[in-house]
C-alpha positions as CSV (number, residue, x, y, z in Angstrom):
1,M,6.6,-11.6,-5.6
2,D,4.9,-14.7,-6.9
3,S,1.4,-16.0,-6.1
4,V,2.7,-18.0,-3.1
5,E,4.3,-15.0,-1.5
6,H,1.3,-12.9,-2.2
7,L,-1.0,-15.5,-0.5
8,M,1.4,-15.6,2.5
9,Q,0.4,-12.0,3.3
10,F,-3.1,-13.3,4.0
11,N,-1.8,-15.3,7.0
12,I,-1.2,-18.7,5.4
13,T,2.1,-20.5,5.3
14,R,4.1,-21.2,2.2
15,Q,3.0,-24.9,2.2
16,E,-0.6,-23.9,2.7
17,A,-0.3,-21.4,-0.2
18,V,1.0,-24.1,-2.5
19,I,-1.8,-26.5,-1.6
20,Y,-4.4,-23.7,-2.0
21,L,-3.2,-22.9,-5.5
22,T,-3.3,-26.6,-6.3
23,L,-6.9,-26.7,-5.2
24,L,-7.7,-23.6,-7.3
25,A,-6.2,-25.3,-10.3
26,Q,-7.8,-28.7,-9.9
27,E,-11.1,-28.1,-8.0
28,Q,-12.1,-30.9,-5.6
29,Q,-9.3,-33.2,-4.5
30,S,-8.6,-35.7,-1.8
31,G,-5.7,-35.3,0.6
32,Y,-3.9,-38.1,-1.3
33,E,-4.3,-36.3,-4.6
34,V,-3.0,-33.0,-3.1
35,A,0.0,-34.8,-1.7
36,K,0.8,-36.4,-5.0
37,R,0.4,-33.2,-7.1
38,T,2.5,-31.0,-4.7
39,G,5.1,-33.5,-3.6
40,I,4.2,-32.7,0.0
41,S,4.0,-35.7,2.4
42,R,0.5,-37.1,3.0
43,S,0.5,-36.3,6.7
44,N,1.6,-32.7,6.1
45,A,-0.9,-32.3,3.2
46,Y,-3.8,-33.4,5.5
47,T,-2.6,-31.1,8.3
48,S,-2.4,-28.1,5.9
49,L,-5.8,-28.9,4.3
50,A,-7.4,-28.9,7.7
51,T,-5.7,-25.6,8.5
52,L,-6.9,-24.1,5.2
53,V,-10.5,-25.1,6.1
54,E,-10.1,-23.4,9.5
55,K,-8.7,-20.2,7.9
56,G,-11.5,-20.0,5.4
57,A,-9.6,-21.0,2.2
58,A,-11.1,-24.4,1.6
59,F,-14.3,-26.4,2.1
60,T,-14.7,-30.1,2.8
61,V,-16.9,-32.1,0.5
62,E,-18.3,-35.3,1.9
63,D,-18.2,-38.1,-0.6
64,V,-17.0,-41.7,-0.5
65,A,-13.8,-40.1,0.8
66,T,-13.4,-36.6,2.2
67,L,-12.6,-34.1,-0.6
68,Y,-11.4,-30.5,-0.4
69,A,-12.6,-27.7,-2.6
70,P,-11.1,-24.2,-2.7
71,V,-13.0,-21.1,-1.6
72,P,-12.8,-18.7,-4.6
73,I,-9.7,-16.5,-4.2
74,A,-11.7,-13.2,-4.4
75,E,-14.0,-14.4,-1.7
76,F,-11.1,-15.6,0.5
77,C,-9.3,-12.3,0.2
78,E,-12.4,-10.2,0.9
79,N,-13.2,-12.3,3.9
80,R,-9.7,-11.8,5.3
81,I,-9.7,-8.1,4.6
82,R,-13.1,-7.8,6.3
83,Q,-11.8,-9.6,9.3
84,L,-8.7,-7.4,9.5
85,Q,-10.9,-4.3,9.3
86,K,-12.9,-5.5,12.3
87,T,-9.7,-6.3,14.2
88,K,-8.4,-2.8,13.4
89,L,-11.5,-1.2,14.9
90,L,-11.0,-3.4,18.1
91,L,-7.4,-2.4,18.3
92,L,-8.2,1.3,18.0
93,E,-10.6,1.0,20.9
94,E,-8.2,-1.1,23.1
95,V,-4.8,0.4,22.5
96,P,-4.0,3.9,23.9
97,Q,-2.9,6.4,21.2
98,K,-0.8,9.5,21.4
99,N,-2.5,12.3,19.5
100,D,0.7,14.1,18.5
101,G,2.5,11.0,17.0
102,P,6.3,10.6,17.0
103,Q,8.4,13.6,17.6
104,G,11.6,14.8,15.9
105,Y,12.9,13.5,12.5
106,I,11.8,10.0,11.6
107,T,13.7,8.0,9.0
108,I,11.6,5.8,6.8
109,K,13.5,3.2,4.6
110,G,12.3,1.0,1.8
111,Q,10.1,1.7,-1.2
112,A,7.0,0.0,0.2
113,H,7.2,1.7,3.5
114,I,7.7,5.1,1.9
115,V,4.7,4.7,-0.4
116,D,2.6,3.6,2.5
117,K,3.6,6.7,4.5
118,M,2.7,8.9,1.5
119,R,-0.7,7.2,1.2
120,N,-1.4,7.6,4.9
121,M,-0.4,11.3,4.9
122,I,-2.7,12.0,2.0
123,V,-5.6,10.0,3.6
124,S,-5.2,11.7,7.0
125,A,-5.0,15.3,5.5
126,H,-7.9,17.5,6.2
127,E,-7.3,20.6,4.1
128,R,-4.4,20.5,1.6
129,V,-1.6,18.4,0.1
130,Y,1.4,19.8,-1.7
131,L,3.4,17.0,-3.4
132,S,6.5,17.3,-5.6
133,A,7.6,14.0,-7.2
134,A,8.3,12.2,-10.4
135,K,5.2,11.0,-12.3
136,S,6.3,7.4,-11.7
137,V,6.0,8.1,-8.0
138,L,2.7,9.9,-8.2
139,L,1.1,6.9,-10.0
140,N,1.6,5.0,-6.7
141,V,-0.8,7.4,-4.8
142,T,-3.2,8.4,-7.6
143,M,-6.1,6.6,-5.8
144,E,-5.5,8.4,-2.6
145,L,-5.1,11.8,-4.3
146,T,-8.4,11.2,-6.2
147,A,-10.2,10.3,-3.1
148,G,-8.7,13.4,-1.3
149,I,-10.0,15.7,-4.1
150,E,-13.5,14.1,-3.8
151,R,-13.6,14.9,-0.1
152,G,-12.5,18.5,-0.7
153,L,-8.7,18.5,-0.3
154,K,-6.7,21.1,-2.2
155,I,-4.1,19.1,-4.2
156,V,-1.1,20.8,-5.7
157,L,1.4,18.7,-7.6
158,I,4.8,19.4,-9.1
159,T,6.1,16.7,-11.5
160,D,8.3,15.9,-14.4
161,A,5.7,14.8,-17.0
162,E,2.2,15.7,-18.1
163,M,-0.5,13.8,-16.1
164,A,-4.3,14.1,-15.7
165,L,-5.9,14.5,-12.3
166,A,-9.3,16.3,-12.3
167,K,-9.5,19.4,-10.0
168,A,-5.8,19.1,-9.0
169,T,-3.4,22.0,-9.7
170,I,-0.5,20.4,-11.6
171,Y,2.8,22.1,-12.5
172,T,5.3,20.3,-14.8
173,M,8.9,20.9,-15.4
174,K,11.4,18.5,-17.1
175,K,14.0,17.2,-14.6
176,T,16.4,14.4,-14.5
177,Q,15.8,13.8,-10.7
178,V,12.7,14.7,-8.7
179,P,13.0,14.0,-5.0
180,I,9.9,13.5,-3.0
181,R,8.6,16.6,-1.1
182,L,5.2,16.1,0.5
183,I,3.5,18.6,2.8
184,A,0.1,17.6,4.5
185,D,-1.9,20.4,6.1
186,S,1.2,22.6,6.5
187,S,2.0,20.4,9.6
188,H,3.7,17.2,8.4
189,V,6.3,16.7,5.8
190,L,8.0,13.8,4.0
191,T,11.2,14.3,1.9
192,G,13.7,12.1,0.3
193,D,14.0,9.6,-2.6
194,L,11.9,6.6,-3.5
195,Y,14.1,4.8,-5.9
196,G,17.7,3.7,-6.0
197,D,19.7,1.1,-4.0
198,N,18.6,2.5,-0.6
199,P,15.2,4.4,-0.8
200,T,15.1,6.7,2.3
201,C,12.8,9.6,3.4
202,L,12.7,11.9,6.3
203,Y,9.3,12.4,8.0
204,S,8.7,15.2,10.5
205,A,6.2,17.6,12.1
206,K,9.0,20.1,13.0
207,K,8.0,23.6,12.0
208,N,11.4,24.6,10.7
209,L,11.4,21.7,8.2
210,V,7.8,22.3,7.2
211,D,8.5,26.0,6.5
212,L,11.7,25.1,4.6
213,L,9.8,22.8,2.3
214,K,6.9,25.2,1.9
215,D,9.3,27.9,0.7
216,S,11.1,25.5,-1.6
217,L,7.9,24.4,-3.3
218,K,6.7,28.0,-3.6
219,N,9.9,29.1,-5.2
220,E,9.8,26.2,-7.6
221,I,6.2,27.0,-8.6
222,Q,7.2,30.6,-9.2
223,L,10.1,29.4,-11.4
224,I,7.8,27.2,-13.4
225,K,5.4,30.1,-14.0
226,L,8.2,32.4,-15.0
227,M,9.6,29.8,-17.4
228,K,6.2,29.3,-19.0
229,G,5.6,33.0,-19.2
230,S,8.9,33.5,-21.1
231,T,8.1,30.9,-23.8
């Protein structure tokens, strides 16, 4: 993604993102100057500038002519995140929720969605997390693992390269392929592959799959211990 696409995730359009970046680069500008620098028509530039002011990305500066100044990007992003957090709390109060979540075997596709599911499983765990994955995958969830350890989670990792994570139990074994196997609180599992042409994982709370993965990870840990004991 480039900067424009990143900004679009903060609820501004592509055209508004282009104009906002222009303001950030040039400081105070008139609508005419913005239109000239971006190649956007003057009417569209003024419309987008007014919308950026409404969305908290720009200020108006009263001078001989109206000028527009950017809200610093860190401030803009924090304001949007703060508002989303407030909206999240409202939604949690307003929308009825099922306590047991989706049943059966749920397919999750796409690298970003899989990583998000891993993060959410770690964050919502209360007692323990067992996770087998390549180091390159674990680096995506290091922040959540660290926070989990700080709140008292037992973290056990199996990976393909040495890595440091204070107070976690880490087993390493060289492998060419390391599929994801994540168990949270012995009640929810995620298994599959993160990389490749079609990243796909299976998520479930089914006891038979939970038990299967638990046995698989226990056997792998025993194998690693045996291999280290024989060297």
